[in-house]
N, C-alpha and C positions, 0 to 999 in steps of 0.2 A: 502493498500500500503506498503510496507515495504521501509524505508529507504527514506520518504516523502520529498521530496524537501525544501515546506514550513513550513517542522520540524528543518532539518537540518541546511537548510540557511536562517532562517528569517529576515536576514537583507536585502538578496537577491530577496526572493520570496513572492509573496501576492499571495494570493486567492480572486479572484477580481468577480468570478461566479461561482457557484456550482449549478448541479443539480444530478437526479438519472444517467443522459446519458454522460455527461462530466462534467469538470473543466476545468476552466481559471484560467491560472497565470501566472502573471505580472513579470519579471526580470528585477533589473536594478544593475549593477554595475559599478566599476571605474578602469581605466589602470590598471594593476599589480592584481588586488586582484583575488581570485577564489573562488570555492565552496569543500565543503564538498563531500563525495561521496553521490551519492544518486540516487534514480530511477525513470524516467518517462514509464509512459504505451503506445503504442501510440500514436503522438500524432502530432500534427499541428502546427508549429511554423510561426510567423510573425512579422519580425523585424519593429523595430521602428526607431532605430536608424543604420547608419553603424558601422560595429564593426570588431573587429579581435579575434577569440578566439582558445585555443589549447583541445582540449575535451580527456580524457585519460581514458582507461579502460583493463583491460587484458594487462597490459604490452606492449601495442599500444597505437600510439594518431595520430589523425589526426587537420590538421590546417586547420581554417574555416574562410575564410574573407567574410562578407556580404553586402549587399548594404541596406540600409533604403528601405521600403516596397516590401522586397523579402516574399515568402511565401514558407516552405521548408518542407518536412514529417522529423518527425522523429521516427524512429520505437522502440517499447520498449526495452530498455535497461536501465542499470547502468553506473554512470560513475562520472569523475569528470570534472572542468572545470577553467579555468582559463582566465583572459581576457589580453593577449596579446600585442593589440594593445594602440593607445595613444590616443582616445576617450572612452566615457562611453557606454556600451554595456545595450540593451532596445531593450527588446520582449515580446510576448504576447506567452505562451501556451498552445494549448487548447487540452487537453487532453484526451483522451477517455476512457472511463467505461467499456464498452465491447469490449473482449478482439477478436483479428483477428481471423479468422477461420484457422482451423489448414494448409487446403491446401494452405493458401497466404503466411505463415509464410518462409521465408527464413533460412536456415540451418545456418546462419551467418549472423547477418543484419547488415546493413553499421553503423559506427560509428560516430556520430554524423549528424545533416539532409541531405537532398539529394532532388534533384529537383523532383524526384516521389517516 
């Protein structure tokens, strides 16, 4: 994977499980901290704390506010992010190693997490 977040931001991302089909990353940061430019394949994000973030990519951004215990889909994307809240960010990412079928890919996937 290009721009692997476990390599670009090892102080925030930790690989907690990996096999030939998935990789699970634990993510933690503090208010005001951010990440370098990195990439995720299609992933499921599960929030372990409530937090606010700004996700940046391709000259656009999205502000995200999530509660603990939420599951969100993250389409394959490259981005950077910053904790814009006053609480630590804590989440798990389950990254899929199998690419999505061409027919299921959107022309321009949403930036950041979505409910579907």
